[in-house]
C-alpha positions in Angstrom: -26.3 -67.0 -38.1 -29.8 -67.1 -36.6 -31.0 -69.4 -33.9 -34.5 -70.8 -33.4 -36.3 -72.2 -30.4 -35.3 -75.6 -29.2 -37.5 -78.5 -30.3 -37.1 -80.2 -26.9 -37.5 -77.6 -24.1 -35.9 -79.8 -21.5 -32.7 -80.1 -23.5 -30.5 -77.1 -23.8 -29.1 -76.9 -27.4 -28.4 -74.4 -30.1 -30.7 -74.9 -33.1 -29.3 -73.0 -36.1 -32.1 -71.9 -38.5 -30.2 -69.7 -40.9 -26.5 -69.6 -41.6 -23.9 -68.8 -44.3 -23.2 -72.3 -45.8 -19.7 -71.3 -47.0 -18.7 -70.6 -43.4 -20.1 -73.9 -42.2 -18.5 -76.0 -44.9 -15.2 -74.1 -44.5 -15.2 -74.8 -40.8 -15.9 -78.5 -41.2 -13.3 -78.8 -44.0 -10.7 -77.1 -41.7 -11.5 -79.5 -38.9 -11.1 -82.5 -41.3 -7.8 -81.2 -42.5 -6.6 -80.7 -38.9 -7.7 -84.3 -38.0 -5.8 -85.7 -41.0 -2.7 -83.7 -40.1 -2.8 -84.8 -36.5 -3.3 -88.4 -37.4 -0.4 -88.4 -39.8 1.9 -86.6 -37.4 0.9 -89.0 -34.5 1.4 -92.0 -36.8 4.8 -90.7 -37.8 5.8 -90.1 -34.2 4.7 -93.5 -33.2 6.6 -95.1 -36.0 9.8 -93.4 -35.2 9.4 -93.8 -31.4 8.2 -97.3 -31.1 8.2 -98.6 -34.6 10.4 -100.8 -36.8 13.9 -99.5 -37.5 16.7 -100.6 -39.7 19.8 -102.0 -37.9 23.1 -103.4 -39.1 23.3 -107.1 -38.3 26.1 -109.3 -39.7 27.1 -106.9 -42.4 23.5 -106.4 -43.7 20.6 -104.2 -42.9 17.7 -105.9 -41.2 14.4 -104.4 -39.9 13.9 -105.1 -36.3 11.2 -104.1 -33.8 12.4 -101.4 -31.4 11.9 -102.7 -27.9 13.1 -99.5 -26.1 9.5 -98.1 -26.0 7.6 -98.7 -22.8 4.2 -100.3 -22.7 2.7 -97.1 -21.4 4.0 -95.1 -24.3 2.7 -97.7 -26.8 -0.8 -97.5 -25.2 -0.7 -93.7 -25.4 0.2 -93.9 -29.1 -2.4 -96.6 -29.8 -5.2 -94.7 -28.0 -4.3 -91.4 -29.6 -4.3 -93.0 -33.1 -7.7 -94.6 -32.4 -9.1 -91.3 -31.2 -7.9 -89.3 -34.2 -9.0 -92.0 -36.6 -12.6 -92.1 -35.3 -12.8 -88.3 -34.9 -11.7 -88.0 -38.6 -14.4 -90.6 -39.6 -17.1 -88.7 -37.7 -16.1 -85.3 -39.2 -16.1 -86.7 -42.7 -19.5 -88.2 -42.1 -20.7 -84.9 -40.8 -19.5 -83.2 -44.0 -21.0 -85.9 -46.3 -24.3 -85.8 -44.4 -24.4 -82.0 -44.9 -24.3 -82.4 -48.7 -26.4 -85.5 -49.0 -29.2 -84.7 -46.6 -32.6 -83.9 -48.2 -33.8 -80.4 -48.3 -35.9 -79.7 -45.2 -38.4 -77.0 -44.5 -35.6 -74.4 -44.1 -33.5 -74.3 -47.2 -31.1 -71.7 -45.8 -28.7 -74.5 -44.4 -28.3 -76.3 -47.8 -25.2 -75.5 -49.8 -25.9 -73.5 -53.0 -29.4 -72.4 -51.9 
């Protein structure tokens, strides 16, 4: 991976000018898979901790809302799910923009080039 001079001298950043595209794509795909996994696990945990559970009422099974979960825990689950959802959307957008963006002056960052 090679770095070039920053286009804005007052902003400290890392401008990649040449890189192995397989490594970049693999890294972003791994991050997307991680976000999906964390979102599913958090959703499952929220469902079983504060979600709807079957309960025996009058000889039949009914689905009731579990009230044993505190408001604080519900807010933590809600905010965590929102965070992982938006992070997942941003990483997928990053991956899509990597493949859809037009070829610039430096073709070394385009897949397959």
